[in-house]
VOLO-282378 format. One record per residue (C-alpha): chain; x, y, z; residue number from 1; residue in one letter. Coordinates in steps of 0.001 Angstrom, whole numbers, plus 500000, padded with zeros to 6 digits. Layout:
! residues N
+-----+--------+--------+--------+-----+------+
: mol :   east :  north :     up : seq : type :
+-----+--------+--------+--------+-----+------+
:   A :      X :      Y :      Z : NUM :    a :
...
+-----+--------+--------+--------+-----+------+
//
This chain:
! residues 217
+-----+--------+--------+--------+-----+------+
: mol :   east :  north :     up : seq : type :
+-----+--------+--------+--------+-----+------+
:   A : 336764 : 122952 : 058270 :   1 :    m :
:   A : 338856 : 120961 : 060741 :   2 :    r :
:   A : 342065 : 122419 : 059296 :   3 :    q :
:   A : 340642 : 125932 : 059696 :   4 :    e :
:   A : 339858 : 125289 : 063367 :   5 :    l :
:   A : 343330 : 123887 : 064044 :   6 :    v :
:   A : 344990 : 126902 : 062396 :   7 :    l :
:   A : 342637 : 129202 : 064313 :   8 :    f :
:   A : 343662 : 127521 : 067588 :   9 :    a :
:   A : 347380 : 127863 : 066848 :  10 :    l :
:   A : 347025 : 131589 : 066198 :  11 :    v :
:   A : 344949 : 132118 : 069334 :  12 :    a :
:   A : 347428 : 130219 : 071522 :  13 :    m :
:   A : 349935 : 133016 : 070923 :  14 :    a :
:   A : 347614 : 135445 : 072728 :  15 :    a :
:   A : 348484 : 136805 : 076154 :  16 :    v :
:   A : 345589 : 136190 : 078535 :  17 :    g :
:   A : 343841 : 133188 : 080054 :  18 :    s :
:   A : 340566 : 133729 : 078208 :  19 :    q :
:   A : 342149 : 133670 : 074756 :  20 :    a :
:   A : 344204 : 130647 : 075864 :  21 :    w :
:   A : 341057 : 128809 : 077014 :  22 :    a :
:   A : 339332 : 129567 : 073715 :  23 :    q :
:   A : 342376 : 128265 : 071829 :  24 :    a :
:   A : 342507 : 125020 : 073795 :  25 :    v :
:   A : 338826 : 124278 : 073246 :  26 :    v :
:   A : 339136 : 125442 : 069610 :  27 :    a :
:   A : 335494 : 124787 : 068716 :  28 :    v :
:   A : 333280 : 127581 : 070119 :  29 :    p :
:   A : 330666 : 126553 : 072681 :  30 :    y :
:   A : 327459 : 128185 : 074030 :  31 :    p :
:   A : 328093 : 130736 : 076794 :  32 :    r :
:   A : 326059 : 132894 : 079183 :  33 :    v :
:   A : 327149 : 136349 : 080386 :  34 :    f :
:   A : 325284 : 137991 : 083288 :  35 :    a :
:   A : 325023 : 141580 : 084477 :  36 :    s :
:   A : 326507 : 142521 : 087866 :  37 :    a :
:   A : 323109 : 142151 : 089564 :  38 :    s :
:   A : 322439 : 138792 : 087933 :  39 :    g :
:   A : 319010 : 139937 : 086755 :  40 :    r :
:   A : 319860 : 140072 : 083044 :  41 :    v :
:   A : 321963 : 137730 : 080943 :  42 :    g :
:   A : 323050 : 137196 : 077367 :  43 :    l :
:   A : 323266 : 133775 : 075750 :  44 :    k :
:   A : 325830 : 133513 : 072954 :  45 :    v :
:   A : 325024 : 130538 : 070730 :  46 :    l :
:   A : 327560 : 129681 : 067997 :  47 :    p :
:   A : 326374 : 128941 : 064481 :  48 :    n :
:   A : 325688 : 125189 : 064370 :  49 :    v :
:   A : 326764 : 124774 : 060735 :  50 :    k :
:   A : 329870 : 126974 : 060948 :  51 :    d :
:   A : 330968 : 127827 : 064529 :  52 :    p :
:   A : 333257 : 130643 : 063422 :  53 :    l :
:   A : 330441 : 132588 : 061747 :  54 :    q :
:   A : 328401 : 135232 : 063629 :  55 :    p :
:   A : 326644 : 133814 : 066671 :  56 :    a :
:   A : 323049 : 134249 : 067850 :  57 :    t :
:   A : 322586 : 136456 : 070894 :  58 :    g :
:   A : 319594 : 136143 : 073244 :  59 :    i :
:   A : 319182 : 138751 : 075977 :  60 :    l :
:   A : 316900 : 137509 : 078754 :  61 :    f :
:   A : 315772 : 138117 : 082311 :  62 :    t :
:   A : 314107 : 135878 : 084903 :  63 :    l :
:   A : 310526 : 135971 : 086160 :  64 :    g :
:   A : 309602 : 135560 : 089833 :  65 :    v :
:   A : 309168 : 131830 : 089243 :  66 :    d :
:   A : 312579 : 131535 : 087589 :  67 :    g :
:   A : 311225 : 131267 : 084063 :  68 :    s :
:   A : 313124 : 133056 : 081312 :  69 :    e :
:   A : 311709 : 136136 : 079608 :  70 :    k :
:   A : 313348 : 136942 : 076287 :  71 :    e :
:   A : 314145 : 140647 : 075808 :  72 :    l :
:   A : 315661 : 140381 : 072349 :  73 :    w :
:   A : 317166 : 137859 : 069974 :  74 :    r :
:   A : 319353 : 138592 : 066955 :  75 :    r :
:   A : 322306 : 137457 : 064898 :  76 :    e :
:   A : 325314 : 139204 : 066399 :  77 :    l :
:   A : 327848 : 141087 : 064305 :  78 :    v :
:   A : 330421 : 138361 : 064983 :  79 :    n :
:   A : 331244 : 135526 : 067376 :  80 :    l :
:   A : 332416 : 137669 : 070313 :  81 :    p :
:   A : 335391 : 136805 : 072461 :  82 :    g :
:   A : 334355 : 138598 : 075658 :  83 :    q :
:   A : 330942 : 140044 : 076584 :  84 :    v :
:   A : 329802 : 142364 : 079392 :  85 :    s :
:   A : 326175 : 143216 : 080256 :  86 :    v :
:   A : 325469 : 146566 : 081933 :  87 :    f :
:   A : 322212 : 147797 : 083484 :  88 :    e :
:   A : 321364 : 151503 : 083620 :  89 :    d :
:   A : 317921 : 151806 : 085165 :  90 :    g :
:   A : 315553 : 150222 : 082669 :  91 :    q :
:   A : 318177 : 150237 : 079922 :  92 :    q :
:   A : 320477 : 147301 : 079228 :  93 :    v :
:   A : 323669 : 147552 : 077179 :  94 :    y :
:   A : 325743 : 144668 : 075848 :  95 :    v :
:   A : 329419 : 145319 : 075105 :  96 :    v :
:   A : 331281 : 142682 : 073060 :  97 :    a :
:   A : 335064 : 142793 : 072684 :  98 :    l :
:   A : 336957 : 141101 : 069849 :  99 :    d :
:   A : 336028 : 137942 : 067982 : 100 :    s :
:   A : 336536 : 134442 : 069387 : 101 :    w :
:   A : 340243 : 133913 : 070107 : 102 :    g :
:   A : 341305 : 137013 : 068168 : 103 :    s :
:   A : 343741 : 139780 : 069101 : 104 :    l :
:   A : 341861 : 142738 : 067688 : 105 :    g :
:   A : 340581 : 143939 : 064357 : 106 :    g :
:   A : 337407 : 145432 : 062933 : 107 :    k :
:   A : 335236 : 144028 : 065742 : 108 :    h :
:   A : 337359 : 145367 : 068590 : 109 :    g :
:   A : 334199 : 146629 : 070293 : 110 :    m :
:   A : 330530 : 146207 : 069395 : 111 :    v :
:   A : 327857 : 147793 : 071626 : 112 :    v :
:   A : 324211 : 146704 : 071490 : 113 :    y :
:   A : 321292 : 148751 : 072854 : 114 :    g :
:   A : 318132 : 147800 : 074697 : 115 :    g :
:   A : 316384 : 146501 : 071563 : 116 :    q :
:   A : 319433 : 144660 : 070266 : 117 :    g :
:   A : 320365 : 147470 : 067871 : 118 :    q :
:   A : 324063 : 148125 : 067183 : 119 :    v :
:   A : 325038 : 151419 : 068812 : 120 :    l :
:   A : 328788 : 151336 : 068187 : 121 :    r :
:   A : 331133 : 149167 : 066131 : 122 :    e :
:   A : 334815 : 150031 : 066441 : 123 :    l :
:   A : 338136 : 148703 : 065218 : 124 :    h :
:   A : 340581 : 147933 : 068028 : 125 :    s :
:   A : 342983 : 150561 : 066617 : 126 :    d :
:   A : 340346 : 153236 : 067339 : 127 :    e :
:   A : 340435 : 152273 : 071004 : 128 :    l :
:   A : 344163 : 151677 : 071489 : 129 :    r :
:   A : 346429 : 152605 : 068578 : 130 :    p :
:   A : 349233 : 150139 : 067839 : 131 :    p :
:   A : 352541 : 150869 : 069562 : 132 :    a :
:   A : 355053 : 152692 : 067330 : 133 :    p :
:   A : 357858 : 150547 : 065916 : 134 :    p :
:   A : 361031 : 150315 : 067941 : 135 :    e :
:   A : 363858 : 152598 : 066754 : 136 :    p :
:   A : 366741 : 150848 : 064974 : 137 :    p :
:   A : 369665 : 149779 : 067141 : 138 :    r :
:   A : 372980 : 151522 : 066757 : 139 :    a :
:   A : 375618 : 149504 : 064951 : 140 :    a :
:   A : 378762 : 148322 : 066669 : 141 :    g :
:   A : 379937 : 145651 : 069107 : 142 :    p :
:   A : 378832 : 147645 : 072177 : 143 :    n :
:   A : 375380 : 148577 : 070909 : 144 :    a :
:   A : 372606 : 148154 : 073444 : 145 :    g :
:   A : 369910 : 145550 : 072953 : 146 :    v :
:   A : 366350 : 146835 : 073501 : 147 :    p :
:   A : 364346 : 144830 : 076038 : 148 :    l :
:   A : 360933 : 143488 : 075144 : 149 :    k :
:   A : 358015 : 144559 : 077307 : 150 :    s :
:   A : 356352 : 141153 : 077156 : 151 :    s :
:   A : 357126 : 137509 : 076614 : 152 :    v :
:   A : 355851 : 135992 : 073382 : 153 :    g :
:   A : 355496 : 137176 : 069819 : 154 :    i :
:   A : 351990 : 138660 : 070059 : 155 :    i :
:   A : 350383 : 140957 : 072649 : 156 :    q :
:   A : 346636 : 141466 : 072846 : 157 :    s :
:   A : 345606 : 145101 : 072371 : 158 :    w :
:   A : 343412 : 144899 : 075502 : 159 :    r :
:   A : 345856 : 142956 : 077720 : 160 :    a :
:   A : 345313 : 144017 : 081335 : 161 :    g :
:   A : 342449 : 146382 : 080473 : 162 :    a :
:   A : 339256 : 146704 : 082519 : 163 :    t :
:   A : 335864 : 147712 : 081115 : 164 :    l :
:   A : 333586 : 150185 : 082884 : 165 :    h :
:   A : 330113 : 151605 : 082251 : 166 :    f :
:   A : 329817 : 155289 : 083169 : 167 :    v :
:   A : 326225 : 156610 : 083362 : 168 :    p :
:   A : 325562 : 160098 : 082072 : 169 :    g :
:   A : 323038 : 162326 : 080404 : 170 :    e :
:   A : 321404 : 160356 : 077634 : 171 :    g :
:   A : 323138 : 157009 : 077401 : 172 :    s :
:   A : 326518 : 157578 : 079082 : 173 :    g :
:   A : 329658 : 155858 : 077839 : 174 :    h :
:   A : 331795 : 152763 : 078271 : 175 :    v :
:   A : 335455 : 153085 : 079088 : 176 :    e :
:   A : 338469 : 150813 : 078726 : 177 :    l :
:   A : 341286 : 151454 : 081215 : 178 :    r :
:   A : 344796 : 150005 : 080944 : 179 :    w :
:   A : 347393 : 149507 : 083705 : 180 :    p :
:   A : 349698 : 152086 : 082090 : 181 :    d :
:   A : 347150 : 154833 : 082848 : 182 :    g :
:   A : 345693 : 155207 : 079369 : 183 :    t :
:   A : 341941 : 155022 : 078788 : 184 :    a :
:   A : 339465 : 155114 : 075913 : 185 :    a :
:   A : 335920 : 156406 : 076484 : 186 :    a :
:   A : 333258 : 155447 : 073934 : 187 :    v :
:   A : 330066 : 157598 : 073995 : 188 :    p :
:   A : 327093 : 155296 : 073409 : 189 :    l :
:   A : 325157 : 158041 : 071632 : 190 :    a :
:   A : 327893 : 158347 : 068976 : 191 :    g :
:   A : 330854 : 160614 : 068430 : 192 :    g :
:   A : 334619 : 160167 : 068521 : 193 :    p :
:   A : 336450 : 157957 : 070987 : 194 :    v :
:   A : 338024 : 160057 : 073745 : 195 :    k :
:   A : 341471 : 158790 : 074690 : 196 :    r :
:   A : 343179 : 160050 : 077827 : 197 :    s :
:   A : 346220 : 159412 : 080022 : 198 :    t :
:   A : 346796 : 159538 : 083783 : 199 :    v :
:   A : 349929 : 161629 : 084256 : 200 :    t :
:   A : 350384 : 161118 : 087987 : 201 :    s :
:   A : 348922 : 158928 : 090766 : 202 :    p :
:   A : 345673 : 160124 : 092289 : 203 :    g :
:   A : 344540 : 162132 : 089267 : 204 :    h :
:   A : 341749 : 161197 : 086860 : 205 :    p :
:   A : 342553 : 160490 : 083194 : 206 :    p :
:   A : 343592 : 163641 : 081325 : 207 :    q :
:   A : 343118 : 164363 : 077662 : 208 :    s :
:   A : 346426 : 164494 : 075772 : 209 :    p :
:   A : 345411 : 167956 : 074512 : 210 :    n :
:   A : 344749 : 169382 : 077998 : 211 :    t :
:   A : 347513 : 171746 : 079237 : 212 :    p :
:   A : 349131 : 170506 : 082456 : 213 :    k :
:   A : 348628 : 173856 : 084177 : 214 :    n :
:   A : 344850 : 173698 : 083600 : 215 :    s :
:   A : 344376 : 171271 : 086503 : 216 :    r :
:   A : 343014 : 172570 : 089726 : 217 :    k :
+-----+--------+--------+--------+-----+------+
//
């Protein structure tokens, strides 16, 4: 088990981002609390005591007027999440978990839990941000150019620099990941395909890749 944790830490240390780095340094997962923006609702993430890298227990709770905790739901989570956000929408509460502890993507890229703890969405990271295409081969010869890397290090997290947003709407709304390069991925909480879009110029909202440029007003 100790060897597995050491190997896990070495892999995670290659990640770009302070959170993945902190998880790698600590290596052994620890209990965490994630609060909503208002501070009224929080989620406890408790690692498995026997095997910390197995799915954790999640406890969504709120506080009474006297400060006592009121449990809203408790369940075994799909995985041991790396990052968690709690969003309030009126009386509804949504929990959005990204990645597994110290990971750089994979089958648990995003897991969304509803107000009763039920899994609403479970997505691979490739569904949210497809991997970058391979670099074209360099031309042969002594004067051939050398392509420049866009980042330092051998591994880049699929969500590096991204921000997560909850967008209310009819029904249950959607959550949206937005990257600094202008791309975005909207995930409808009620189900359906992920809607990816791109900002083509400053000051304009994200545009679907299939939307003609001359359709903007």
